[in-house]
N, C-alpha and C positions, 0 to 999 in steps of 0.2 A: 840732912835735911832734903837734899836733892833726891835721894833714894826714896824717902817717904813720899815726896810729891809725885815721883814717877809711879810709885805703887798706887797712890790715890787715883791718879789719872787712868791707870790701867783698870782699876776697880770700877771707876765711873764709866769708862768706855765699855766694859763688859756689861754692866748694868744697862747702859743705854742701848747697845746693840741687841742684847737679848730682848729688852723691852720692845724695841721697834719691830723686830722680826716677828715676835709672837703676840704682841699686844692686840693688834687688829684682829687676828684670828681668834684669840681667846675671848675677846669682848663679844664677838658674834655668837659664841657658844654659851655665854652666860645669860641667865634670864634677867629681864629688867628688874630693877630694884637694888637692894643694898649690895649684892654681889657684883653686879655690873658697875655700880657707882663706886665701890671701893677699888675695883680694878682700874677704873679711869683715874681715880685719885692717886693711886700708887703709880700709874703710868706718868702722871704729871710730876710726882716726886722724882721719879727716875730721870725725867727730862731735865729737871732743875739740878739734879745731882750731876748729870752730864755737863751742863753749863758750867758748874763749879769746877769739875775736873778739867774741862777744856781751858777754862780761865787760868787754873793753876799751871797747866802745861805751858800756856802762852805767857805766863808771868804777867797777867793782866787782871788785877783784882777788881776792876770796875764792875763787872756783872755779878760778882760773888754775893754782895750784900742782898741784892734784890732776889736772886735765886734762893738764897738761904732763908729770906723772909717768906718766900712762897712755900718752902718746905715747912717752916715753922707754922704757918697758917693751916697748911694741909694736915699736919700732925695732930692738930686740935680736933680734926674731923674724923680721924681714923676709927676710934673706938665705937662711935655711933653707927658705923657702917658694918659692924659685926654683931648684929642682934642674935640671940640664941636661935639655933636651928637654921641659920643662913648658910647652908652647905649645898654643894652641887658637885657632881663628878668632875666638872671642868674647873672647879676652884682649887687653888693650891693651898688654901687655908687648912692648917692642921687642926684636929679636934682639941689639941692642947690650948688653943686660944680660949675656949670656953671652960676647959677643966682647970686652967691656971690663969683665970681672968685677971687677977691682981697683977701678976707679972707682965701679962700682955699690955694691960692698961698703963702700967709703969713704963714700959718700953715706949709706948706712944708719947707719953709725957717727956721722957728722956730725949726723944727725937726732937720735940719742940724746943726743949731747953738747949740742946747742943746746936741745933740750927740757929737759934737766937744768938748763942755765943759766937757762932761763925759770922753771922751778920754784923755783930758788934765788933769783932776783930777786923773785919774787912773795912768797916767805917772808920775805925780808930787807927789803922795801921798796925794792928797787933799781929800775933803769930797766926796767920791765916792757915798755913799748912798744918799746924798742930790742931787748930780748931776743926778743920775739915777732916783730919784723921779721926778725931773723936766722934764727929757726926757720922762718918762712914762706918765706924766701929759699932755705933748704935744701930744703924741699919742692918749690918751684917748679923749682929747678935739676935735681933728680932727675927730676921729671915731664917737663921739657923734653928731657932727654937719653934717658930710658928708657921713656917711656909715649907710645903713639900718641894724638894728640889725639882728642877725642870727635867722632864724626860728628854734624853738625848735622842736626836733624830739619827736614823741609820743611813 
């Protein structure tokens, strides 16, 4: 259990650090509209994922339910921010989003479901580590399939 929690915290930390370092720069490069809006929505999801990871590390479940509920609410907005043709050289969205829309949309719904389950576990004293692991796995799966990896700075 401890190993899984440490892994989750490391994952959330990486997501948070990468998001903070590059989010501001990337948002400036995106045109107004759905691409910038989805970038900001995903940045908010990343911040809430970091809150959850930090709370797991501190063994303080108090902030987890609220952060998970924020992710759940955001997940319901994701698909609408990916209208056909909303691409830009500064966007990391892969074309597979639109060529495999059913899988992408299912992933956004899975995120909402798993974030809701995490919130419920946090409120009920359930297995928060396992629920967080499932939610983070949903994030990773979607990122692997539908987001271009970040270019490494030299």
